[in-house]
MDAnalysis code that builds the backbone (N, CA, C; Angstrom):
import MDAnalysis as mda
import numpy as np

u = mda.Universe.empty(153, n_residues=51, atom_resindex=np.repeat(np.arange(51), 3), trajectory=True)
u.add_TopologyAttr("name", ["N", "CA", "C"] * 51)
u.add_TopologyAttr("resid", np.arange(1, 52))
u.add_TopologyAttr("resname", ["MET", "SER", "LYS", "SER", "TYR", "TYR", "GLN", "THR", "LYS", "ILE", "VAL", "ASN", "LYS", "ASP", "GLY", "LEU", "LYS", "GLY", "LYS", "VAL", "TYR", "VAL", "VAL", "ASN", "GLY", "ILE", "SER", "VAL", "PRO", "ILE", "ASP", "SER", "PRO", "PHE", "ALA", "LYS", "LYS", "SER", "ASP", "HIS", "ALA", "ASN", "PRO", "GLU", "GLN", "PHE", "LEU", "GLY", "MET", "ALA", "LEU"])
u.atoms.positions = np.array([
    [0.836, -1.222, 0.017],
    [0.069, 0.024, -0.041],
    [0.824, 1.256, -0.030],
    [0.249, 2.249, -0.671],
    [1.095, 3.549, -0.687],
    [0.800, 4.333, 0.575],
    [1.773, 5.090, 1.021],
    [1.685, 5.925, 2.199],
    [0.857, 7.221, 1.925],
    [-0.030, 7.530, 2.846],
    [-0.801, 8.809, 2.605],
    [-0.052, 9.938, 3.161],
    [0.088, 10.996, 2.381],
    [0.879, 12.079, 2.865],
    [-0.098, 13.295, 3.266],
    [-1.336, 13.272, 2.823],
    [-2.250, 14.349, 3.024],
    [-3.650, 13.795, 2.807],
    [-4.587, 14.140, 3.778],
    [-5.989, 13.858, 3.660],
    [-6.772, 15.148, 3.971],
    [-7.937, 15.191, 3.303],
    [-8.868, 16.246, 3.596],
    [-10.273, 15.739, 3.271],
    [-11.212, 16.506, 3.830],
    [-12.649, 16.109, 3.590],
    [-13.329, 17.285, 2.869],
    [-13.832, 16.968, 1.723],
    [-14.522, 17.835, 0.861],
    [-16.043, 17.654, 0.965],
    [-16.840, 18.633, 1.134],
    [-18.393, 18.467, 1.274],
    [-19.031, 19.216, 0.236],
    [-20.054, 18.548, -0.380],
    [-20.908, 19.160, -1.306],
    [-22.358, 18.639, -1.078],
    [-23.135, 19.476, -0.295],
    [-24.445, 19.104, -0.023],
    [-25.635, 19.466, -0.918],
    [-25.228, 20.543, -1.752],
    [-26.344, 21.182, -2.586],
    [-26.176, 20.757, -4.072],
    [-25.434, 19.802, -4.459],
    [-25.295, 19.439, -5.797],
    [-24.679, 20.486, -6.700],
    [-25.280, 20.685, -7.871],
    [-24.687, 21.597, -8.893],
    [-24.831, 23.052, -8.525],
    [-25.734, 23.420, -7.693],
    [-25.925, 24.824, -7.370],
    [-25.789, 25.049, -5.880],
    [-24.759, 25.427, -5.407],
    [-24.575, 25.721, -3.995],
    [-23.040, 26.025, -3.682],
    [-22.575, 25.363, -2.698],
    [-21.139, 25.485, -2.315],
    [-20.551, 24.184, -2.099],
    [-19.209, 24.169, -2.434],
    [-18.327, 23.059, -2.119],
    [-17.315, 23.619, -1.003],
    [-17.090, 22.798, 0.018],
    [-16.157, 23.357, 0.924],
    [-15.330, 22.295, 1.581],
    [-14.191, 22.727, 1.987],
    [-13.132, 21.863, 2.651],
    [-13.561, 22.031, 4.152],
    [-13.641, 20.943, 4.926],
    [-13.963, 21.121, 6.282],
    [-12.796, 21.925, 7.012],
    [-13.180, 22.884, 7.802],
    [-12.280, 23.860, 8.382],
    [-11.398, 24.481, 7.330],
    [-11.890, 24.793, 6.158],
    [-10.997, 25.403, 5.143],
    [-11.906, 26.265, 4.173],
    [-11.466, 26.349, 2.893],
    [-12.114, 27.250, 1.938],
    [-13.462, 26.782, 1.470],
    [-14.247, 27.599, 1.005],
    [-15.638, 27.387, 0.473],
    [-15.637, 28.010, -0.842],
    [-16.128, 27.354, -1.855],
    [-16.292, 27.791, -3.246],
    [-17.696, 27.558, -3.858],
    [-18.279, 28.737, -4.157],
    [-19.590, 28.611, -4.831],
    [-19.465, 27.964, -6.190],
    [-20.383, 27.090, -6.506],
    [-20.444, 26.335, -7.778],
    [-21.846, 26.616, -8.479],
    [-21.829, 26.247, -9.803],
    [-23.055, 26.345, -10.573],
    [-22.967, 25.427, -11.740],
    [-23.999, 25.122, -12.313],
    [-24.037, 24.169, -13.449],
    [-23.213, 24.686, -14.568],
    [-22.430, 23.705, -15.276],
    [-21.678, 24.120, -16.432],
    [-22.499, 24.633, -17.479],
    [-23.849, 24.557, -17.396],
    [-24.807, 25.041, -18.448],
    [-25.287, 26.396, -18.085],
    [-24.948, 26.977, -16.967],
    [-25.501, 28.375, -16.551],
    [-24.965, 29.351, -17.637],
    [-25.840, 30.210, -18.087],
    [-25.525, 31.218, -19.059],
    [-24.490, 32.144, -18.687],
    [-24.731, 32.806, -17.501],
    [-23.722, 33.810, -16.987],
    [-23.619, 33.392, -15.433],
    [-22.414, 33.134, -15.064],
    [-22.138, 32.794, -13.715],
    [-20.683, 33.082, -13.387],
    [-20.460, 33.683, -12.197],
    [-19.171, 33.933, -11.741],
    [-18.653, 32.750, -10.768],
    [-19.612, 31.766, -10.718],
    [-19.289, 30.622, -9.861],
    [-18.411, 29.636, -10.680],
    [-17.665, 28.748, -9.960],
    [-16.946, 27.646, -10.583],
    [-17.959, 26.608, -11.039],
    [-17.557, 25.798, -11.971],
    [-18.435, 24.688, -12.357],
    [-17.743, 23.380, -12.055],
    [-18.384, 22.242, -11.718],
    [-17.759, 21.005, -11.383],
    [-16.700, 20.591, -12.431],
    [-16.944, 20.801, -13.704],
    [-15.900, 20.378, -14.720],
    [-14.606, 21.061, -14.453],
    [-14.589, 22.297, -13.998],
    [-13.364, 22.951, -13.714],
    [-12.559, 22.211, -12.631],
    [-13.229, 21.814, -11.655],
    [-12.507, 21.014, -10.583],
    [-11.926, 19.672, -11.122],
    [-12.760, 19.044, -11.923],
    [-12.123, 17.745, -12.523],
    [-10.897, 18.036, -13.405],
    [-10.932, 19.106, -14.146],
    [-9.812, 19.459, -14.906],
    [-8.575, 19.805, -14.101],
    [-8.767, 20.447, -13.032],
    [-7.753, 20.826, -12.133],
    [-7.057, 19.572, -11.429],
    [-7.893, 18.416, -11.245],
    [-7.437, 17.373, -10.486],
    [-6.624, 16.367, -11.489],
    [-6.693, 16.601, -12.798],
    [-5.955, 15.688, -13.684],
    [-4.493, 16.033, -13.809],
])
């Protein structure tokens, strides 16, 4: 097994329209990738950053 160097807990209770937050950390408002005008992040952006 590989050794874990870092762990965190991410919470999303509101689905595509709400907030995603790190427990005891940052909070990011999100919106649907199909929203016409939004200054919120969309879930696809987070997937892209994780790759």
